C-alpha positions as CSV (number, residue, x, y, z in Angstrom):
1,X,-3.4,-15.6,1.0
2,X,-1.5,-13.4,3.2
3,X,0.5,-15.8,5.2
4,X,3.0,-12.7,6.8
5,X,2.4,-9.7,8.2
6,X,5.1,-7.2,9.2
7,X,3.7,-4.0,11.1
8,X,6.4,-1.7,11.4
9,X,5.2,1.0,14.9
10,X,7.4,3.4,16.6
11,X,5.6,3.8,19.6
12,X,3.4,6.6,18.2
13,X,-0.5,6.3,18.5
14,X,-0.4,7.6,14.7
15,X,1.9,4.7,13.6
16,X,-1.2,2.2,15.4
17,X,-3.5,3.7,13.4
18,X,-2.2,1.0,10.7
19,X,-3.4,-2.0,13.8
20,X,-7.2,-1.6,13.9
21,X,-6.5,-2.6,9.9
22,X,-3.9,-5.2,10.3
23,X,-6.6,-6.6,12.5
24,X,-9.1,-6.1,9.8
25,X,-7.2,-7.8,7.3
26,X,-6.1,-10.9,8.7
27,X,-8.9,-12.5,9.6
28,X,-9.5,-13.7,6.9
29,X,-6.8,-16.2,7.1
30,X,-5.1,-16.1,10.1
31,X,-2.0,-14.5,9.0
32,X,0.7,-14.4,11.7
33,X,2.0,-11.0,12.6
34,X,5.5,-9.8,13.4
35,X,5.8,-6.1,15.4
36,X,8.8,-4.6,14.6
37,X,10.6,-1.5,16.1
38,X,13.5,0.5,15.4
39,X,15.5,2.3,17.5
40,X,17.4,4.8,16.3
41,X,20.2,6.9,16.9
42,X,19.0,10.6,17.9
43,X,20.5,12.7,15.7
44,X,22.1,15.6,18.3
45,X,24.0,12.7,20.0
46,X,27.3,13.3,19.2
47,X,28.2,10.5,21.4
48,X,26.0,7.3,22.3
49,X,25.2,7.0,25.6
50,X,25.3,2.8,26.1
51,X,23.3,3.3,29.4
52,X,21.2,5.6,27.4
53,X,21.0,3.6,24.6
54,X,19.6,-0.4,26.6
55,X,17.0,1.7,28.1
56,X,15.8,2.9,24.8
57,X,15.5,-0.8,24.0
58,X,14.1,-2.2,27.0
59,X,11.2,0.2,26.2
60,X,10.9,-0.9,22.5
61,X,10.4,-4.6,23.7
62,X,7.9,-3.7,26.7
63,X,5.9,-1.3,24.4
64,X,6.3,-4.1,21.5
65,X,5.2,-6.9,24.3
66,X,2.3,-4.2,25.4
67,X,0.7,-3.7,22.0
68,X,0.8,-7.9,21.2
69,X,-1.2,-7.9,24.1
70,X,-3.6,-6.2,22.6
71,X,-3.7,-7.9,19.7
72,X,-4.1,-11.0,21.5
73,X,-7.6,-9.7,22.4
74,X,-8.3,-10.6,18.4
75,X,-6.8,-14.2,18.7
76,X,-4.0,-12.5,17.0
77,X,-0.5,-13.5,18.6
78,X,2.5,-11.2,17.4
79,X,6.0,-12.0,17.2
80,X,7.9,-9.6,18.2
81,X,11.2,-7.8,17.1
82,X,14.0,-4.4,17.9
83,X,16.2,-3.8,15.3
84,X,18.6,-0.9,15.6
85,X,19.7,1.5,13.3
86,X,17.9,3.9,10.5
87,X,14.5,3.0,10.5
88,X,13.9,3.0,6.9
89,X,16.6,0.8,5.6
90,X,16.0,-2.0,8.9
91,X,12.8,-2.1,7.8
92,X,13.4,-2.8,4.3
93,X,15.8,-5.3,4.7
94,X,14.1,-7.2,7.5
95,X,11.0,-7.1,5.2
96,X,12.6,-8.8,2.6
97,X,15.3,-11.5,4.4
98,X,12.4,-12.8,6.1
99,X,9.9,-12.6,2.4
100,X,7.1,-11.0,4.3
101,X,4.0,-11.3,2.3
102,X,2.5,-7.7,3.2
103,X,3.7,-4.6,5.0
104,X,1.1,-2.2,6.9
105,X,2.0,0.8,7.6
106,X,0.8,4.4,8.9
107,X,1.6,7.5,6.9
108,X,3.2,9.1,9.6
109,X,4.2,8.4,12.9
110,X,6.0,10.1,16.1
111,X,7.4,12.8,14.0
112,X,3.9,14.3,14.2
113,X,1.5,14.7,11.2
114,X,2.6,17.1,7.9
115,X,0.9,18.4,5.0
116,X,2.6,15.6,2.8
117,X,0.8,12.5,2.7
118,X,3.7,10.5,3.5
119,X,6.0,10.7,6.3
120,X,9.6,10.2,5.6
121,X,10.1,6.7,6.6
122,X,6.8,5.6,5.0
123,X,8.1,7.0,1.8
124,X,11.4,5.3,1.7
125,X,10.0,1.9,2.9
126,X,6.8,2.1,-0.5
127,X,9.5,3.1,-2.8
128,X,12.0,0.4,-1.9
129,X,10.1,-2.1,0.4
130,X,8.8,-4.3,-3.2
131,X,6.6,-6.3,-1.5
132,X,2.6,-6.0,-1.1
133,X,1.6,-3.2,1.3
134,X,-1.0,-1.7,3.2
135,X,-0.9,1.7,3.9
136,X,-3.3,3.9,6.1
137,X,-3.5,7.5,6.6
138,X,-2.7,8.6,10.2
139,X,-4.6,12.2,9.2
140,X,-8.1,11.6,11.0
141,X,-7.1,8.6,13.0
142,X,-8.5,9.1,15.7
143,X,-11.1,6.4,15.3
144,X,-8.4,3.0,15.4
145,X,-9.5,3.3,19.3
146,X,-12.5,3.2,21.3
147,X,-13.0,6.2,23.6
148,X,-11.6,3.9,26.1
149,X,-8.8,3.5,24.6
150,X,-9.1,0.1,23.5
151,X,-7.3,-1.6,19.7
152,X,-10.6,-1.9,17.5
153,X,-11.1,-3.8,14.0
154,X,-12.0,-1.5,11.3
155,X,-15.3,-1.7,9.9
156,X,-14.5,-2.4,5.9
157,X,-18.8,-1.2,4.4
158,X,-17.2,-0.1,1.0
159,X,-13.8,-2.1,-0.8
160,X,-13.1,-0.3,-3.9
161,X,-11.7,-2.2,-6.5
162,X,-9.7,-0.2,-9.4
163,X,-9.3,-2.7,-13.1
164,X,-8.4,-1.6,-16.6
165,X,-9.4,-4.6,-17.8
166,X,-5.6,-6.4,-17.7
167,X,-5.7,-9.7,-15.9
168,X,-2.5,-8.2,-14.3
169,X,-4.7,-5.3,-12.7
170,X,-7.5,-8.3,-11.2
171,X,-5.3,-10.2,-9.1
172,X,-6.5,-8.0,-6.2
173,X,-9.8,-9.9,-6.8
174,X,-9.3,-13.0,-4.6
175,X,-7.9,-10.8,-1.4
176,X,-11.2,-8.0,-2.0
177,X,-13.8,-10.8,-2.6
178,X,-12.5,-12.5,0.6
179,X,-12.5,-9.1,2.4
180,X,-15.5,-8.5,1.1
181,X,-17.2,-11.5,2.6
182,X,-15.9,-11.3,5.7
183,X,-16.3,-8.2,6.6
184,X,-20.0,-8.4,4.6
185,X,-19.2,-5.2,2.5
186,X,-20.1,-4.2,-0.8
187,X,-17.2,-5.0,-3.6
188,X,-17.2,-1.7,-6.0
189,X,-15.7,-2.7,-9.0
190,X,-15.0,0.6,-11.4
191,X,-13.0,1.3,-14.7
192,X,-11.9,4.7,-16.2
193,X,-13.4,5.3,-20.0
194,X,-10.9,7.5,-21.4
195,X,-11.0,8.9,-24.9
196,X,-8.1,8.3,-27.2
197,X,-5.4,11.0,-27.9
198,X,-6.0,12.2,-31.2
199,X,-3.3,14.7,-32.7
200,X,-4.7,18.0,-34.1
201,X,-2.9,21.3,-34.9
202,X,-6.5,22.9,-35.7
203,X,-9.5,22.0,-34.1
204,X,-11.1,18.6,-34.7
205,X,-13.4,18.0,-37.9
206,X,-17.2,16.9,-37.9
207,X,-16.1,13.5,-38.9
208,X,-12.7,13.3,-36.1
209,X,-15.8,14.7,-33.7
210,X,-17.7,11.3,-34.4
211,X,-14.3,8.7,-34.5
212,X,-13.8,9.7,-31.1
213,X,-17.3,9.4,-30.1
214,X,-17.6,5.6,-31.5
215,X,-14.5,5.4,-29.8
216,X,-15.9,6.1,-26.6
217,X,-19.3,4.7,-26.2
218,X,-17.2,1.2,-28.0
219,X,-15.0,1.2,-24.5
220,X,-17.6,2.3,-22.4
221,X,-19.6,-1.2,-24.1
222,X,-16.8,-3.7,-23.8
223,X,-16.2,-1.9,-20.2
224,X,-20.0,-3.4,-19.2
225,X,-19.7,-6.5,-21.4
226,X,-16.6,-7.4,-19.0
227,X,-17.7,-6.7,-15.8
228,X,-21.5,-8.6,-16.6
229,X,-18.7,-11.3,-16.7
230,X,-17.0,-10.2,-13.6
231,X,-20.0,-10.5,-11.9
232,X,-20.7,-13.7,-12.5
233,X,-17.8,-15.3,-11.2
234,X,-17.7,-13.2,-8.0
235,X,-19.1,-13.2,-4.2
236,X,-20.4,-11.6,-3.2
237,X,-21.7,-9.8,-6.5
238,X,-20.3,-6.3,-6.7
239,X,-21.4,-3.1,-7.5
240,X,-20.0,-1.7,-11.0
241,X,-19.1,1.9,-11.5
242,X,-17.9,2.9,-15.2
243,X,-16.7,6.5,-15.3
244,X,-15.7,8.8,-17.6
245,X,-12.6,11.2,-18.4
246,X,-9.5,12.1,-20.0
247,X,-7.3,11.6,-16.7
248,X,-7.7,7.6,-15.3
249,X,-5.7,9.0,-11.9
250,X,-7.8,12.6,-11.5
251,X,-11.3,10.6,-12.2
252,X,-10.4,7.9,-9.4
253,X,-9.4,10.7,-7.1
254,X,-11.8,12.3,-6.7
255,X,-14.3,9.0,-6.1
256,X,-12.5,8.0,-3.6
257,X,-13.3,11.1,-1.9
258,X,-16.4,12.1,-3.0
259,X,-18.1,8.6,-1.4
260,X,-17.4,6.9,1.0
261,X,-14.9,4.1,0.9
262,X,-13.0,2.9,3.1
263,X,-10.4,0.7,1.9
264,X,-9.1,1.1,-1.9
265,X,-7.6,-2.7,-3.2
266,X,-5.4,-2.4,-6.4
267,X,-2.5,-3.6,-8.7
268,X,0.9,-2.1,-8.8
269,X,0.9,-2.6,-12.4
270,X,-2.3,-2.9,-14.6
271,X,-3.0,-2.3,-18.4
272,X,0.8,-1.2,-18.8
273,X,2.7,-4.1,-17.8
274,X,5.6,-4.5,-16.8
275,X,7.7,-1.3,-16.2
276,X,10.6,-2.1,-14.7
277,X,9.3,0.4,-11.6
278,X,7.9,-0.4,-8.6
279,X,4.3,0.5,-9.2
280,X,2.7,2.3,-11.9
281,X,0.9,5.1,-12.3
282,X,-2.4,4.4,-10.8
283,X,-0.9,2.8,-7.8
284,X,1.4,5.8,-7.8
285,X,-1.1,8.8,-7.7
286,X,-3.1,6.8,-5.0
287,X,0.4,6.3,-3.0
288,X,1.1,10.2,-3.1
289,X,-2.4,11.3,-3.6
290,X,-5.2,8.7,-2.2
291,X,-7.3,9.9,1.2
292,X,-8.5,6.8,2.1
293,X,-6.7,3.3,3.3
294,X,-4.7,1.6,0.7
295,X,-3.7,-2.0,-0.3
296,X,-0.9,-2.5,-3.2
297,X,-0.5,-6.0,-4.3
298,X,2.8,-5.9,-5.6
299,X,2.4,-8.5,-8.6
300,X,6.5,-7.6,-9.4
301,X,9.6,-10.0,-8.2
302,X,12.0,-8.1,-6.8
303,X,14.6,-9.6,-9.0
304,X,12.3,-7.3,-11.8
305,X,12.4,-4.3,-10.3
306,X,15.1,-1.9,-11.9
307,X,16.6,-0.2,-8.7
308,X,16.5,3.4,-8.2
309,X,19.1,5.9,-9.6
310,X,20.7,6.3,-6.5
311,X,20.9,2.5,-5.8
312,X,22.9,2.0,-9.2
313,X,25.2,4.7,-8.6
314,X,25.2,3.8,-5.1
315,X,26.8,0.0,-6.5
316,X,28.9,2.1,-9.3
317,X,30.7,3.9,-6.4
318,X,31.7,0.7,-4.5
319,X,34.8,-0.8,-4.3
320,X,35.3,-3.9,-6.6
321,X,34.3,-7.4,-4.1
322,X,31.5,-5.3,-3.2
323,X,30.2,-3.9,-6.8
324,X,29.6,-7.8,-7.6
325,X,26.7,-8.2,-5.1
326,X,22.7,-8.0,-6.0
327,X,22.1,-3.5,-6.1
328,X,19.2,-4.4,-3.8
329,X,21.2,-6.4,-1.5
330,X,24.4,-3.6,-1.4
331,X,21.7,-0.7,-0.9
332,X,20.5,-1.5,2.3
333,X,23.1,-2.4,4.0
């Protein structure tokens, strides 16, 4: 299910917020974990001091060794890798080269918290990784350690799985169910019923409003039937929450803020299908605006995801020989 997990950490307590979730997720099938630290150049330095550079690499190796020992308390051995260069590019490059199943990271790291939901490094990695991701908010992350500073496994009590009725969206159910069973957690399946768009230049007539009402009622009834079919197939038996709103993303984001949700599990794409973009509208909304830890299952292969505009422009500006390189491979060099 999740055989290989990459965990980028930069040595900060904020970046380590992801570790307790890594422990919680890996317990369902004994995943192999790799801790990655990227030693970056200091932007203020005009020349690199070789002695200082070796010292920083040694410190990074010592930090990863100490972090690995903390994970061993949970019978979770971790490989340790130190790379050099721009952090986001090296993380993406290494994750794709080694074909990890999951990249788990905190939203913020050594540069501290900000009023943005994602740091610049986290945003770049999530946008370009084209892998399943576990994203843990660093805001309010002090609880990932015990009072004496020891790491512990995050106890999931309520796991939310938004579904839109598509087979693509259901791909997250095996993992969500396995996590709920292992943690003895509530598995909550939710769906948002939305009224259909109706072209109008004047207020809707009574017959139009009646039609609108009948469509909404029909969709609500179908949602109930759909979830009853799922309920019989899943263990533990899930809770069902059907919402009604004219905005799916806003309704689900508010639901997560109002309810004690410990983890949101969803597919990168749903009913809209293969858009060529790494994330559909709902997944992108949770990544950028969500308040809870988020697991996004990437249902597309790297080759199925269209390069960003900047990647295509970079490819077009490359020398003729390099233009023949796959856009994804070239962009991370």
